[in-house]
Biotite code that builds the C-alpha atoms (Angstrom):
import biotite.structure as struc

atoms = struc.array([
    struc.Atom([-19.859, -18.290, -128.956], chain_id="A", res_id=1, res_name="MET", atom_name="CA", element="C"),
    struc.Atom([-21.803, -16.331, -126.286], chain_id="A", res_id=2, res_name="PRO", atom_name="CA", element="C"),
    struc.Atom([-18.452, -15.927, -124.452], chain_id="A", res_id=3, res_name="GLN", atom_name="CA", element="C"),
    struc.Atom([-16.869, -14.425, -127.608], chain_id="A", res_id=4, res_name="LEU", atom_name="CA", element="C"),
    struc.Atom([-19.731, -11.953, -127.940], chain_id="A", res_id=5, res_name="ARG", atom_name="CA", element="C"),
    struc.Atom([-19.393, -10.946, -124.390], chain_id="A", res_id=6, res_name="PHE", atom_name="CA", element="C"),
    struc.Atom([-15.645, -10.395, -124.832], chain_id="A", res_id=7, res_name="ILE", atom_name="CA", element="C"),
    struc.Atom([-16.162, -8.348, -127.998], chain_id="A", res_id=8, res_name="LEU", atom_name="CA", element="C"),
    struc.Atom([-18.929, -6.271, -126.321], chain_id="A", res_id=9, res_name="LEU", atom_name="CA", element="C"),
    struc.Atom([-16.619, -5.672, -123.304], chain_id="A", res_id=10, res_name="ALA", atom_name="CA", element="C"),
    struc.Atom([-13.769, -4.644, -125.568], chain_id="A", res_id=11, res_name="ALA", atom_name="CA", element="C"),
    struc.Atom([-16.036, -2.344, -127.554], chain_id="A", res_id=12, res_name="PHE", atom_name="CA", element="C"),
    struc.Atom([-17.373, -0.616, -124.392], chain_id="A", res_id=13, res_name="LEU", atom_name="CA", element="C"),
    struc.Atom([-13.848, -0.254, -122.990], chain_id="A", res_id=14, res_name="ALA", atom_name="CA", element="C"),
    struc.Atom([-12.533, 1.351, -126.119], chain_id="A", res_id=15, res_name="SER", atom_name="CA", element="C"),
    struc.Atom([-15.575, 3.648, -126.334], chain_id="A", res_id=16, res_name="SER", atom_name="CA", element="C"),
    struc.Atom([-15.026, 4.656, -122.737], chain_id="A", res_id=17, res_name="LEU", atom_name="CA", element="C"),
    struc.Atom([-11.353, 5.362, -123.404], chain_id="A", res_id=18, res_name="CYS", atom_name="CA", element="C"),
    struc.Atom([-12.132, 7.445, -126.499], chain_id="A", res_id=19, res_name="LEU", atom_name="CA", element="C"),
    struc.Atom([-14.744, 9.516, -124.683], chain_id="A", res_id=20, res_name="SER", atom_name="CA", element="C"),
    struc.Atom([-12.877, 10.342, -121.439], chain_id="A", res_id=21, res_name="THR", atom_name="CA", element="C"),
    struc.Atom([-9.265, 11.461, -122.164], chain_id="A", res_id=22, res_name="PRO", atom_name="CA", element="C"),
    struc.Atom([-10.045, 15.092, -121.277], chain_id="A", res_id=23, res_name="LEU", atom_name="CA", element="C"),
    struc.Atom([-11.376, 14.114, -117.859], chain_id="A", res_id=24, res_name="LEU", atom_name="CA", element="C"),
    struc.Atom([-7.832, 13.293, -116.723], chain_id="A", res_id=25, res_name="ALA", atom_name="CA", element="C"),
    struc.Atom([-6.526, 16.837, -117.391], chain_id="A", res_id=26, res_name="ALA", atom_name="CA", element="C"),
    struc.Atom([-6.278, 19.278, -114.499], chain_id="A", res_id=27, res_name="ASN", atom_name="CA", element="C"),
    struc.Atom([-8.833, 22.138, -114.688], chain_id="A", res_id=28, res_name="PRO", atom_name="CA", element="C"),
    struc.Atom([-7.582, 25.499, -115.889], chain_id="A", res_id=29, res_name="LEU", atom_name="CA", element="C"),
    struc.Atom([-9.002, 28.917, -114.977], chain_id="A", res_id=30, res_name="VAL", atom_name="CA", element="C"),
    struc.Atom([-8.219, 32.308, -116.420], chain_id="A", res_id=31, res_name="THR", atom_name="CA", element="C"),
    struc.Atom([-7.929, 35.195, -113.953], chain_id="A", res_id=32, res_name="VAL", atom_name="CA", element="C"),
    struc.Atom([-8.854, 38.416, -115.761], chain_id="A", res_id=33, res_name="GLU", atom_name="CA", element="C"),
    struc.Atom([-7.659, 41.612, -114.153], chain_id="A", res_id=34, res_name="THR", atom_name="CA", element="C"),
    struc.Atom([-7.373, 45.278, -115.090], chain_id="A", res_id=35, res_name="ASN", atom_name="CA", element="C"),
    struc.Atom([-3.583, 44.664, -115.309], chain_id="A", res_id=36, res_name="ARG", atom_name="CA", element="C"),
    struc.Atom([-3.728, 41.702, -117.621], chain_id="A", res_id=37, res_name="GLY", atom_name="CA", element="C"),
    struc.Atom([-4.772, 38.029, -117.520], chain_id="A", res_id=38, res_name="ASP", atom_name="CA", element="C"),
    struc.Atom([-3.162, 34.892, -116.316], chain_id="A", res_id=39, res_name="PHE", atom_name="CA", element="C"),
    struc.Atom([-3.959, 31.169, -116.492], chain_id="A", res_id=40, res_name="VAL", atom_name="CA", element="C"),
    struc.Atom([-3.887, 28.842, -113.417], chain_id="A", res_id=41, res_name="VAL", atom_name="CA", element="C"),
    struc.Atom([-3.840, 25.036, -113.444], chain_id="A", res_id=42, res_name="GLU", atom_name="CA", element="C"),
    struc.Atom([-5.646, 23.486, -110.424], chain_id="A", res_id=43, res_name="LEU", atom_name="CA", element="C"),
    struc.Atom([-4.755, 20.234, -108.697], chain_id="A", res_id=44, res_name="TYR", atom_name="CA", element="C"),
    struc.Atom([-7.924, 18.418, -107.525], chain_id="A", res_id=45, res_name="PRO", atom_name="CA", element="C"),
    struc.Atom([-6.149, 15.172, -106.946], chain_id="A", res_id=46, res_name="GLU", atom_name="CA", element="C"),
    struc.Atom([-3.802, 16.825, -104.349], chain_id="A", res_id=47, res_name="LYS", atom_name="CA", element="C"),
    struc.Atom([-6.395, 19.257, -102.849], chain_id="A", res_id=48, res_name="ALA", atom_name="CA", element="C"),
    struc.Atom([-9.915, 17.994, -103.697], chain_id="A", res_id=49, res_name="PRO", atom_name="CA", element="C"),
    struc.Atom([-11.826, 20.018, -101.132], chain_id="A", res_id=50, res_name="LYS", atom_name="CA", element="C"),
    struc.Atom([-9.882, 23.149, -101.779], chain_id="A", res_id=51, res_name="THR", atom_name="CA", element="C"),
    struc.Atom([-10.264, 23.012, -105.542], chain_id="A", res_id=52, res_name="VAL", atom_name="CA", element="C"),
    struc.Atom([-14.057, 22.154, -105.195], chain_id="A", res_id=53, res_name="ALA", atom_name="CA", element="C"),
    struc.Atom([-14.409, 25.190, -102.878], chain_id="A", res_id=54, res_name="ASN", atom_name="CA", element="C"),
    struc.Atom([-12.505, 27.512, -105.215], chain_id="A", res_id=55, res_name="PHE", atom_name="CA", element="C"),
    struc.Atom([-14.463, 26.315, -108.255], chain_id="A", res_id=56, res_name="MET", atom_name="CA", element="C"),
    struc.Atom([-17.755, 26.929, -106.379], chain_id="A", res_id=57, res_name="GLN", atom_name="CA", element="C"),
    struc.Atom([-16.747, 30.529, -106.062], chain_id="A", res_id=58, res_name="TYR", atom_name="CA", element="C"),
    struc.Atom([-15.539, 30.640, -109.743], chain_id="A", res_id=59, res_name="VAL", atom_name="CA", element="C"),
    struc.Atom([-18.729, 29.146, -111.096], chain_id="A", res_id=60, res_name="ASP", atom_name="CA", element="C"),
    struc.Atom([-20.997, 31.444, -109.057], chain_id="A", res_id=61, res_name="SER", atom_name="CA", element="C"),
    struc.Atom([-19.243, 34.570, -110.304], chain_id="A", res_id=62, res_name="GLY", atom_name="CA", element="C"),
    struc.Atom([-18.244, 35.506, -106.761], chain_id="A", res_id=63, res_name="TYR", atom_name="CA", element="C"),
    struc.Atom([-14.761, 36.772, -107.727], chain_id="A", res_id=64, res_name="TYR", atom_name="CA", element="C"),
    struc.Atom([-16.138, 39.328, -110.307], chain_id="A", res_id=65, res_name="LYS", atom_name="CA", element="C"),
    struc.Atom([-15.024, 42.849, -109.306], chain_id="A", res_id=66, res_name="GLU", atom_name="CA", element="C"),
    struc.Atom([-13.130, 41.725, -106.211], chain_id="A", res_id=67, res_name="THR", atom_name="CA", element="C"),
    struc.Atom([-9.571, 42.992, -105.816], chain_id="A", res_id=68, res_name="ILE", atom_name="CA", element="C"),
    struc.Atom([-6.020, 42.023, -104.994], chain_id="A", res_id=69, res_name="PHE", atom_name="CA", element="C"),
    struc.Atom([-6.163, 43.865, -101.600], chain_id="A", res_id=70, res_name="HIS", atom_name="CA", element="C"),
    struc.Atom([-2.773, 42.802, -100.208], chain_id="A", res_id=71, res_name="ARG", atom_name="CA", element="C"),
    struc.Atom([0.420, 42.895, -102.243], chain_id="A", res_id=72, res_name="VAL", atom_name="CA", element="C"),
    struc.Atom([3.890, 42.385, -100.864], chain_id="A", res_id=73, res_name="ILE", atom_name="CA", element="C"),
    struc.Atom([6.683, 42.400, -103.433], chain_id="A", res_id=74, res_name="ASN", atom_name="CA", element="C"),
    struc.Atom([9.033, 39.422, -103.351], chain_id="A", res_id=75, res_name="ARG", atom_name="CA", element="C"),
    struc.Atom([6.444, 37.564, -101.211], chain_id="A", res_id=76, res_name="PHE", atom_name="CA", element="C"),
    struc.Atom([2.848, 37.184, -102.539], chain_id="A", res_id=77, res_name="MET", atom_name="CA", element="C"),
    struc.Atom([-0.299, 38.808, -103.859], chain_id="A", res_id=78, res_name="ILE", atom_name="CA", element="C"),
    struc.Atom([-3.550, 38.149, -102.107], chain_id="A", res_id=79, res_name="GLN", atom_name="CA", element="C"),
    struc.Atom([-7.169, 38.681, -103.347], chain_id="A", res_id=80, res_name="GLY", atom_name="CA", element="C"),
    struc.Atom([-10.696, 37.211, -103.631], chain_id="A", res_id=81, res_name="GLY", atom_name="CA", element="C"),
    struc.Atom([-12.454, 38.592, -100.626], chain_id="A", res_id=82, res_name="GLY", atom_name="CA", element="C"),
    struc.Atom([-12.748, 42.384, -100.797], chain_id="A", res_id=83, res_name="PHE", atom_name="CA", element="C"),
    struc.Atom([-14.644, 44.792, -103.021], chain_id="A", res_id=84, res_name="ASN", atom_name="CA", element="C"),
    struc.Atom([-12.815, 47.852, -104.456], chain_id="A", res_id=85, res_name="ALA", atom_name="CA", element="C"),
    struc.Atom([-14.077, 49.938, -101.478], chain_id="A", res_id=86, res_name="ASP", atom_name="CA", element="C"),
    struc.Atom([-12.274, 47.571, -99.090], chain_id="A", res_id=87, res_name="MET", atom_name="CA", element="C"),
    struc.Atom([-15.553, 46.077, -97.824], chain_id="A", res_id=88, res_name="THR", atom_name="CA", element="C"),
    struc.Atom([-15.266, 42.374, -97.218], chain_id="A", res_id=89, res_name="GLU", atom_name="CA", element="C"),
    struc.Atom([-17.596, 40.014, -99.169], chain_id="A", res_id=90, res_name="LYS", atom_name="CA", element="C"),
    struc.Atom([-19.717, 37.452, -97.462], chain_id="A", res_id=91, res_name="ILE", atom_name="CA", element="C"),
    struc.Atom([-18.201, 34.004, -98.035], chain_id="A", res_id=92, res_name="SER", atom_name="CA", element="C"),
    struc.Atom([-19.198, 30.390, -97.735], chain_id="A", res_id=93, res_name="LEU", atom_name="CA", element="C"),
    struc.Atom([-18.240, 28.275, -94.678], chain_id="A", res_id=94, res_name="ALA", atom_name="CA", element="C"),
    struc.Atom([-14.547, 27.666, -94.053], chain_id="A", res_id=95, res_name="PRO", atom_name="CA", element="C"),
    struc.Atom([-12.861, 24.511, -95.369], chain_id="A", res_id=96, res_name="ILE", atom_name="CA", element="C"),
    struc.Atom([-10.441, 22.044, -93.898], chain_id="A", res_id=97, res_name="VAL", atom_name="CA", element="C"),
    struc.Atom([-6.735, 22.743, -94.535], chain_id="A", res_id=98, res_name="ASN", atom_name="CA", element="C"),
    struc.Atom([-5.235, 20.354, -97.031], chain_id="A", res_id=99, res_name="GLU", atom_name="CA", element="C"),
    struc.Atom([-1.659, 21.744, -96.836], chain_id="A", res_id=100, res_name="ALA", atom_name="CA", element="C"),
    struc.Atom([-0.273, 18.230, -96.094], chain_id="A", res_id=101, res_name="ALA", atom_name="CA", element="C"),
    struc.Atom([-0.566, 17.349, -99.818], chain_id="A", res_id=102, res_name="ASN", atom_name="CA", element="C"),
    struc.Atom([3.075, 17.530, -100.674], chain_id="A", res_id=103, res_name="GLY", atom_name="CA", element="C"),
    struc.Atom([2.760, 20.759, -102.759], chain_id="A", res_id=104, res_name="LEU", atom_name="CA", element="C"),
    struc.Atom([5.025, 23.560, -101.788], chain_id="A", res_id=105, res_name="LYS", atom_name="CA", element="C"),
    struc.Atom([4.607, 27.386, -101.634], chain_id="A", res_id=106, res_name="ASN", atom_name="CA", element="C"),
    struc.Atom([6.956, 28.016, -104.625], chain_id="A", res_id=107, res_name="GLU", atom_name="CA", element="C"),
    struc.Atom([6.990, 30.901, -107.059], chain_id="A", res_id=108, res_name="PRO", atom_name="CA", element="C"),
    struc.Atom([3.770, 30.936, -109.104], chain_id="A", res_id=109, res_name="GLY", atom_name="CA", element="C"),
    struc.Atom([1.787, 28.586, -106.878], chain_id="A", res_id=110, res_name="THR", atom_name="CA", element="C"),
    struc.Atom([-1.771, 29.408, -105.779], chain_id="A", res_id=111, res_name="LEU", atom_name="CA", element="C"),
    struc.Atom([-2.672, 28.818, -102.088], chain_id="A", res_id=112, res_name="ALA", atom_name="CA", element="C"),
    struc.Atom([-5.517, 29.472, -99.768], chain_id="A", res_id=113, res_name="MET", atom_name="CA", element="C"),
    struc.Atom([-5.302, 32.551, -97.442], chain_id="A", res_id=114, res_name="ALA", atom_name="CA", element="C"),
    struc.Atom([-6.535, 32.002, -93.866], chain_id="A", res_id=115, res_name="ARG", atom_name="CA", element="C"),
    struc.Atom([-6.420, 33.386, -90.334], chain_id="A", res_id=116, res_name="THR", atom_name="CA", element="C"),
    struc.Atom([-4.372, 31.848, -87.607], chain_id="A", res_id=117, res_name="SER", atom_name="CA", element="C"),
    struc.Atom([-6.976, 29.050, -87.462], chain_id="A", res_id=118, res_name="ASP", atom_name="CA", element="C"),
    struc.Atom([-5.672, 26.391, -89.845], chain_id="A", res_id=119, res_name="PRO", atom_name="CA", element="C"),
    struc.Atom([-9.180, 25.552, -91.015], chain_id="A", res_id=120, res_name="ASP", atom_name="CA", element="C"),
    struc.Atom([-10.426, 29.089, -91.669], chain_id="A", res_id=121, res_name="SER", atom_name="CA", element="C"),
    struc.Atom([-9.868, 29.392, -95.455], chain_id="A", res_id=122, res_name="ALA", atom_name="CA", element="C"),
    struc.Atom([-12.964, 30.522, -97.422], chain_id="A", res_id=123, res_name="THR", atom_name="CA", element="C"),
    struc.Atom([-12.657, 32.619, -100.658], chain_id="A", res_id=124, res_name="SER", atom_name="CA", element="C"),
    struc.Atom([-9.310, 34.419, -100.370], chain_id="A", res_id=125, res_name="GLN", atom_name="CA", element="C"),
    struc.Atom([-6.306, 33.085, -102.130], chain_id="A", res_id=126, res_name="PHE", atom_name="CA", element="C"),
    struc.Atom([-2.702, 34.163, -102.769], chain_id="A", res_id=127, res_name="PHE", atom_name="CA", element="C"),
    struc.Atom([0.024, 33.658, -105.390], chain_id="A", res_id=128, res_name="ILE", atom_name="CA", element="C"),
    struc.Atom([3.465, 33.159, -104.169], chain_id="A", res_id=129, res_name="ASN", atom_name="CA", element="C"),
    struc.Atom([6.099, 35.377, -105.779], chain_id="A", res_id=130, res_name="LEU", atom_name="CA", element="C"),
    struc.Atom([9.059, 33.619, -104.198], chain_id="A", res_id=131, res_name="GLU", atom_name="CA", element="C"),
    struc.Atom([9.900, 30.237, -102.528], chain_id="A", res_id=132, res_name="ASN", atom_name="CA", element="C"),
    struc.Atom([8.030, 30.821, -99.263], chain_id="A", res_id=133, res_name="ASN", atom_name="CA", element="C"),
    struc.Atom([9.317, 27.797, -97.312], chain_id="A", res_id=134, res_name="VAL", atom_name="CA", element="C"),
    struc.Atom([7.834, 29.019, -93.945], chain_id="A", res_id=135, res_name="PRO", atom_name="CA", element="C"),
    struc.Atom([4.296, 28.677, -95.414], chain_id="A", res_id=136, res_name="LEU", atom_name="CA", element="C"),
    struc.Atom([4.753, 25.008, -96.239], chain_id="A", res_id=137, res_name="ASN", atom_name="CA", element="C"),
    struc.Atom([3.195, 22.134, -94.230], chain_id="A", res_id=138, res_name="TYR", atom_name="CA", element="C"),
    struc.Atom([5.729, 21.138, -91.500], chain_id="A", res_id=139, res_name="GLN", atom_name="CA", element="C"),
    struc.Atom([3.462, 19.116, -89.119], chain_id="A", res_id=140, res_name="GLY", atom_name="CA", element="C"),
    struc.Atom([-0.046, 18.928, -87.687], chain_id="A", res_id=141, res_name="ASN", atom_name="CA", element="C"),
    struc.Atom([0.490, 21.510, -85.001], chain_id="A", res_id=142, res_name="ASP", atom_name="CA", element="C"),
    struc.Atom([-1.614, 24.594, -85.809], chain_id="A", res_id=143, res_name="PRO", atom_name="CA", element="C"),
    struc.Atom([1.570, 26.693, -85.970], chain_id="A", res_id=144, res_name="GLU", atom_name="CA", element="C"),
    struc.Atom([3.253, 24.300, -88.374], chain_id="A", res_id=145, res_name="LEU", atom_name="CA", element="C"),
    struc.Atom([0.378, 23.200, -90.610], chain_id="A", res_id=146, res_name="ILE", atom_name="CA", element="C"),
    struc.Atom([1.090, 25.793, -93.284], chain_id="A", res_id=147, res_name="GLY", atom_name="CA", element="C"),
    struc.Atom([-1.019, 27.072, -96.180], chain_id="A", res_id=148, res_name="TYR", atom_name="CA", element="C"),
    struc.Atom([-2.657, 24.782, -98.771], chain_id="A", res_id=149, res_name="CYS", atom_name="CA", element="C"),
    struc.Atom([-1.218, 25.006, -102.235], chain_id="A", res_id=150, res_name="VAL", atom_name="CA", element="C"),
    struc.Atom([-3.858, 23.932, -104.855], chain_id="A", res_id=151, res_name="PHE", atom_name="CA", element="C"),
    struc.Atom([-2.656, 25.274, -108.225], chain_id="A", res_id=152, res_name="GLY", atom_name="CA", element="C"),
    struc.Atom([0.046, 26.997, -110.303], chain_id="A", res_id=153, res_name="ARG", atom_name="CA", element="C"),
    struc.Atom([0.265, 29.824, -112.761], chain_id="A", res_id=154, res_name="VAL", atom_name="CA", element="C"),
    struc.Atom([0.945, 28.386, -116.148], chain_id="A", res_id=155, res_name="LEU", atom_name="CA", element="C"),
    struc.Atom([0.823, 31.469, -118.254], chain_id="A", res_id=156, res_name="LYS", atom_name="CA", element="C"),
    struc.Atom([1.012, 35.152, -117.355], chain_id="A", res_id=157, res_name="GLY", atom_name="CA", element="C"),
    struc.Atom([3.397, 35.133, -114.440], chain_id="A", res_id=158, res_name="MET", atom_name="CA", element="C"),
    struc.Atom([4.686, 38.484, -115.783], chain_id="A", res_id=159, res_name="ASP", atom_name="CA", element="C"),
    struc.Atom([1.243, 39.921, -114.955], chain_id="A", res_id=160, res_name="VAL", atom_name="CA", element="C"),
    struc.Atom([1.395, 38.458, -111.444], chain_id="A", res_id=161, res_name="VAL", atom_name="CA", element="C"),
    struc.Atom([4.857, 39.932, -110.878], chain_id="A", res_id=162, res_name="ARG", atom_name="CA", element="C"),
    struc.Atom([3.708, 43.276, -112.231], chain_id="A", res_id=163, res_name="ASP", atom_name="CA", element="C"),
    struc.Atom([0.875, 43.235, -109.643], chain_id="A", res_id=164, res_name="ILE", atom_name="CA", element="C"),
    struc.Atom([3.391, 42.216, -106.967], chain_id="A", res_id=165, res_name="GLY", atom_name="CA", element="C"),
    struc.Atom([5.500, 45.338, -107.721], chain_id="A", res_id=166, res_name="ALA", atom_name="CA", element="C"),
    struc.Atom([2.566, 47.712, -107.149], chain_id="A", res_id=167, res_name="SER", atom_name="CA", element="C"),
    struc.Atom([3.269, 50.643, -104.781], chain_id="A", res_id=168, res_name="PRO", atom_name="CA", element="C"),
    struc.Atom([1.114, 50.109, -101.618], chain_id="A", res_id=169, res_name="THR", atom_name="CA", element="C"),
    struc.Atom([-0.478, 52.050, -98.770], chain_id="A", res_id=170, res_name="MET", atom_name="CA", element="C"),
    struc.Atom([-2.513, 51.565, -95.665], chain_id="A", res_id=171, res_name="ASN", atom_name="CA", element="C"),
    struc.Atom([-6.279, 51.831, -95.776], chain_id="A", res_id=172, res_name="VAL", atom_name="CA", element="C"),
    struc.Atom([-7.819, 51.872, -92.379], chain_id="A", res_id=173, res_name="GLY", atom_name="CA", element="C"),
    struc.Atom([-6.681, 48.675, -90.565], chain_id="A", res_id=174, res_name="PRO", atom_name="CA", element="C"),
    struc.Atom([-5.386, 47.143, -93.763], chain_id="A", res_id=175, res_name="TYR", atom_name="CA", element="C"),
    struc.Atom([-1.714, 47.168, -94.804], chain_id="A", res_id=176, res_name="TYR", atom_name="CA", element="C"),
    struc.Atom([-0.053, 46.609, -98.163], chain_id="A", res_id=177, res_name="ASP", atom_name="CA", element="C"),
    struc.Atom([-3.065, 47.804, -100.213], chain_id="A", res_id=178, res_name="VAL", atom_name="CA", element="C"),
    struc.Atom([-2.180, 48.673, -103.867], chain_id="A", res_id=179, res_name="PRO", atom_name="CA", element="C"),
    struc.Atom([-2.345, 52.442, -104.318], chain_id="A", res_id=180, res_name="LYS", atom_name="CA", element="C"),
    struc.Atom([-3.858, 51.857, -107.787], chain_id="A", res_id=181, res_name="SER", atom_name="CA", element="C"),
    struc.Atom([-6.738, 49.302, -107.468], chain_id="A", res_id=182, res_name="THR", atom_name="CA", element="C"),
    struc.Atom([-5.981, 45.868, -108.939], chain_id="A", res_id=183, res_name="VAL", atom_name="CA", element="C"),
    struc.Atom([-9.410, 44.591, -109.892], chain_id="A", res_id=184, res_name="ARG", atom_name="CA", element="C"),
    struc.Atom([-10.283, 40.939, -110.641], chain_id="A", res_id=185, res_name="ILE", atom_name="CA", element="C"),
    struc.Atom([-12.728, 41.359, -113.526], chain_id="A", res_id=186, res_name="LEU", atom_name="CA", element="C"),
    struc.Atom([-13.558, 37.706, -113.543], chain_id="A", res_id=187, res_name="ALA", atom_name="CA", element="C"),
    struc.Atom([-12.271, 34.179, -112.977], chain_id="A", res_id=188, res_name="ILE", atom_name="CA", element="C"),
    struc.Atom([-13.473, 31.788, -115.557], chain_id="A", res_id=189, res_name="LYS", atom_name="CA", element="C"),
    struc.Atom([-13.040, 28.060, -116.388], chain_id="A", res_id=190, res_name="ARG", atom_name="CA", element="C"),
    struc.Atom([-11.000, 27.454, -119.534], chain_id="A", res_id=191, res_name="ASN", atom_name="CA", element="C"),
    struc.Atom([-12.865, 25.291, -122.035], chain_id="A", res_id=192, res_name="SER", atom_name="CA", element="C"),
    struc.Atom([-9.741, 24.546, -124.059], chain_id="A", res_id=193, res_name="LYS", atom_name="CA", element="C"),
    struc.Atom([-6.233, 23.416, -122.974], chain_id="A", res_id=194, res_name="PRO", atom_name="CA", element="C"),
    struc.Atom([-3.343, 25.818, -123.370], chain_id="A", res_id=195, res_name="LEU", atom_name="CA", element="C"),
])
């Protein structure tokens, strides 16, 4: 009889746990609100745990509010998340390790971390691929082949992303491909509900 009680209790606890955690398995979603429209991005913490945790730290702190898409190259990508509208660079957190060897590709609509020539230099800046950018994919551990870490994908609003990508650009001081009409990130927020 005590064994039967234990089995029943274990079954009850297991069913309670299953009922209370189905949403934990879903990938997090964020909405990027811009002055040109909004888009929703799904993040992949199982594929890029450190990258997603880093990005969400910036999201949750409000860091991205009033930053801009400062680099836009049509048929390539749009990059933002590190500059204010006056083209001053924001102070960021420490760089993170590059997780580009996660099997995700720089395909249209994917979100990836921007970085310098140092593979482990990504901080707050990210970009969204407008095309299938094969040269940006992981090809090996050599610093010139390691690629750019993909950690999410646009699920809704790719028309907004493409519209931003088609923006006329200019040079501002040492910076190239700056939209002539400022593309502001009003906020990036966690989605509380699935699409």
